[in-house]
N, C-alpha and C positions, 0 to 999 in steps of 0.2 A: 668166145673169150671176153674177159672184162679186164679193165685196167684200174688199179687203185689210184685215185687222184689225191685223196687226202685221208688221213686217219689220226685220231687223237691218241692212239696207242692200244696195244694188247688185243687188237682184232686178230683172229686166228682161224685156221681151217680146223673144223671138228666134225666127227661123226659120232656113232654110238659108243666109241671107246674101245679099249683093248680088253679082251676077255682072257682069263686063265693065265695071266702073267704075274699076278701078285706074288706067287710063290717064288718067283725069280727076282723079286725086288723092283718090278716095273709097275708103276701106278696105272690106273685105268685111263686117265685123261678123258677126252670126249666132251660132248656138249654139256654145259651146266644144266640147261633146260632141255632134257631129253624129249619132253612132250612137244615143245615148240618145234624141235628138229623133226620129229615124226610127222607132225601135222603138215609141215612144209613139204616133206617128201611125198606124202599122200596127195596133196594138192597138185603136185607136179607129175605124179605118176612115176616117181623114182623108186628105186629099191629102198628098203627100210634102212640099209646101212650106208646110203649115199651121204657124202660130206657136204657141209654148208659153211658159210662164214659166220662166226660168232662175233658180234660187235658189242663190247661192254662199255665203250666210251664214245662220246659224240662231240663234234660232228664226224661223219664218215661219208666219203663220196667215191663213187665208181663211174666209169664210162663203159658202155657196152660197145664192143668192137665188132659185133654181129647181131642180127636179129635173134632174140632169145626170150623164152618164157622164164620168169623168176617168181619166187614167192617171198613174202615178208611175214615172219611170225615172231612171237616173243613180244618184246616191248613195243609199245606205240611210240615210235621215234620221230614223229613229225615228218614222215617221208614225202619226198617230192620227186617225180620223174620229170626232168626239166623243170618247168615252173608249175606243174600240176600236182595238187595234193593227192596222195594215194593211201588207202587204208591198210592196216596190218591184217594178218590172217586172210590173205587174198593172193590169188595168182594174177600176175600182170604180164603184159607183153611189151618188151622194149625193142625199138628199132636201132639199127646200127648208128652209133654216134650219140644216142641219148645218154643223159647223165642222171644217176640216182643219188639223191642226197638224203642222209639220215641226220636230222638236225639236233634234236634233243629228246630225251625220254620223258613223255608226258605221263605214261603209266608203265611200270616195269623197269628192269635194269639192263636186260640184254636183248638185242634184236638178232634175228637169224635171217641171213640172205641166202636163199636156196636157188640153185640154177637147175634148169631142166637137164637131166642127165647127171646131176651132182657135180661138185668141184673135183676135177681130175688131178689128183696129186698121187705120188707113189704110195703103195700100201707098205707099211712097216710094222712088222709083228701083228699082222692081221687087221690093221686099222690105218685110216688116213688122218687120224687125229694128231694135232700138234702137242708134243710133250715139251712145254716151255723150259722146265728146269733141266730136263735131259737133252734138250736141243736136238730132237729128232722128230720125224713125222711131219705131217702137214706140208707147208711151203718152206723148205729148207730148215725145218726145225725151229722156226722163229715166228714172232708176230709179223703181221703184214706191214709193208712200208709203201710209201708213195712210189709209184712207178712199177710196182709188181704187176705181172700179167698172169692171170689164172684162166685155165681152160675148163670147159665143161665136158662131161662124159657123153656117151652115146644117148641120144634122146629116144625113149621108148614110147612116149605118149604122143600119138599123131597130132593132137590138137596144138601141141607146142611147136610144131613145125609148119603150121599154117601161116599164110600172110597175115600181117597185123590186123587188117580189117576183118578177118574171119577167125582170129585167134579166140580160144575159149578163155573167159575170165570168170572166176568164181571165188567165193569166200565162205568162211565157216565161223561158227560161234567160238570165240576165244575160250580157252580152258577156265580162266577165273570166273566166267559166267556159267559155263557148262558144268563145272565141278566146284561149286562154292563150298567153302569151309569157314564157318563163323561169319562175321560181318566185315570181311576183308575189304571189299570194294568201297564201302562207305567209311569205314573207320580208319583206313590207312595202316592198320596192323596186318601182320602176316601170322597166320595160325599154321602150325605144323604138328602132326601127330607123332608122338614119341613113345617107344617101348623102353622100359627100364633095362639097363645093361648090367654087366657082371658085378660092378662095384656099387651099384645103386644103394644097397642096404648098408654100406659103409659110411653113409653121410648122416649127419645129425637131423633129427626130425624137423627142426626149424628150417634147415637148409632145403630139405625135400619139399616142405610146404612152399617155400619161396620159389623153388624151381618151377612148380606148377602154377602158382597163383600170381606171380609178378611178371612184368614185362622185362624183356632182355633187349638191349639196344645193340644193333649191329654197328661195330666201330669202323673207323676209316682204315684200320689196319687189316681189313678183310679183303680176300681175293679168291682166285680159283683154288688155292690150296686149302683155305679154310676161312670160316667166319669167326672172328674173335668178338665175343659178346661182353657187354658191361651191364652189371646189375648187382644184386645182393651177393656178396662173396659166399660161396658154398664151402662149408666146413666139414671135414671128415671127423668121425668119432675118435680116430687116432691117426697118426701119421701113416700114410700109405706109400710104400716103396715097392714098385713092380718092375719086373724085367720087361724089356721090349717085347711086344707081342703084335700079332696081326690086327690091322684095322681096315675098315672099308669106308667109302663115302657115306656120310650120314651119322657116323659115330660122334658122340659128344664127349669129349675128354675134359678133364678138369685139372689144370696145372696148379702149382703151389699157391698162386695168388687167388684161387677160388673163382676165377672168371672163365666160364666155359669156352671151348673152341669146338666148332662143328667142322669135322673133316669133310672136304669136298673133292671134286674130280681130280685135282692135281696133287692130292695129299700123298705123302709117302706111305708105303704099305705096312709100316710097323711103327710102334711108338710105345712109350712106357707110362704115360699119364693114365690115371684111373678113368674108367668109362662109367658115366652116370646114366646114359641113355643113348638111343639111336633113333634118328629121324627115319620114319618108314620110307621105303623106296618110292611109294606113290606120291609123296609130298616133297621130294627133293627139287622138283621143278618150281615149287613155291619159293623155296629159298633162293633159287637162281634169279628170280625176278624181284628180290628184295634189295633195295639200295642201302648203302651205309646210312645210318641214322634211323632206319626202319625199326619199329618196335615188334619184336617177336613174342609170341605167346605159345607155350608148349601145351599140347592137349594129350592126356594119357591115352594110350592105345594098347590093346592086347594083340597077340599074334593073329587072332581071327579078324580083328579090326583091320590090321595091316593087309591081310589077304583079301578082304572084301574091298578095301580101298584100291588095291592093285587091279582087281576085277573091274571096278568102276572105270578106271583109266583105260583098260583094254577094251571095255565095251564102248567107251567114247570114241576110241580110234577105229574100232570095228564098224561102228555106224557111219563114221566119216568115210571110210573106204567104200562102203555100200552106196552112200549118197553121191559121192564124187563119181563113182563108176556109172551110176544111173544117169547122172547129169550129162556126163560126157557121151554116154550112149544116145541120149535124147538129142544131142547136138550134132551127132555124126551124120 
């Protein structure tokens, strides 16, 4: 078990999200950075759908109420276990009474605290994810608060049950370095690949050129529901009036002011704004780690590009599973 000692707000329990409920008007929810969640679960030997704590604002602090293995993935949040600095994308072992502090994001926007066995909250509509707008799932359907107590599920990885002196600790190469796209690490920009969507051809040529060749700033009005962007206003060839229709995370809609909105994990499942593009599934984690103020650049992608990018992500996770399994076997 762990106790939440302090939180700056909006930390929540998230897993891979709800599948097959969009038709009923229920959004997907789930971790914004699905890749960070997956890596944390692999490091701990958890099932792929195990839940973790998503921390989008800092500082954040917890106390371990029992000896426990935990992982930190996603943003490099200046983590300390008691007074000792600890790295991200690593498995650590905490003793009862130790305190974990996430101070500030040096790189990235969201950190993920995974527990051996996963965060144990009730399954609602096939998921443990918190749906903040609907106020269900996760821990009482809300963001975590000071004083909340969370339990971990059943530990399946033997190394996580060892005494602290013998506990296995290992880390992996973070996705930004393993799956680079453009000059993100050095430039401070975030690149995401985008496929044209249904109303793409309805926009003026100058607007389409600006869409691909200029930066888009993520504004402070961005959250789990969607990223609101600021840049050159996109102009349609003629007024577009559409009926509400289905949308999914990654869809880029353009409201009447011409400033795009990228729909994300907590987005409603339908909307009437025209769609100019869709961020490919393999790059949604890049958006999740982009802070307000970050400059986005859209990279044109085909269906084949999107498929190959998804294969690259799956290959990365597959190699991690093999390496982690081999390491644990060598230490047994």
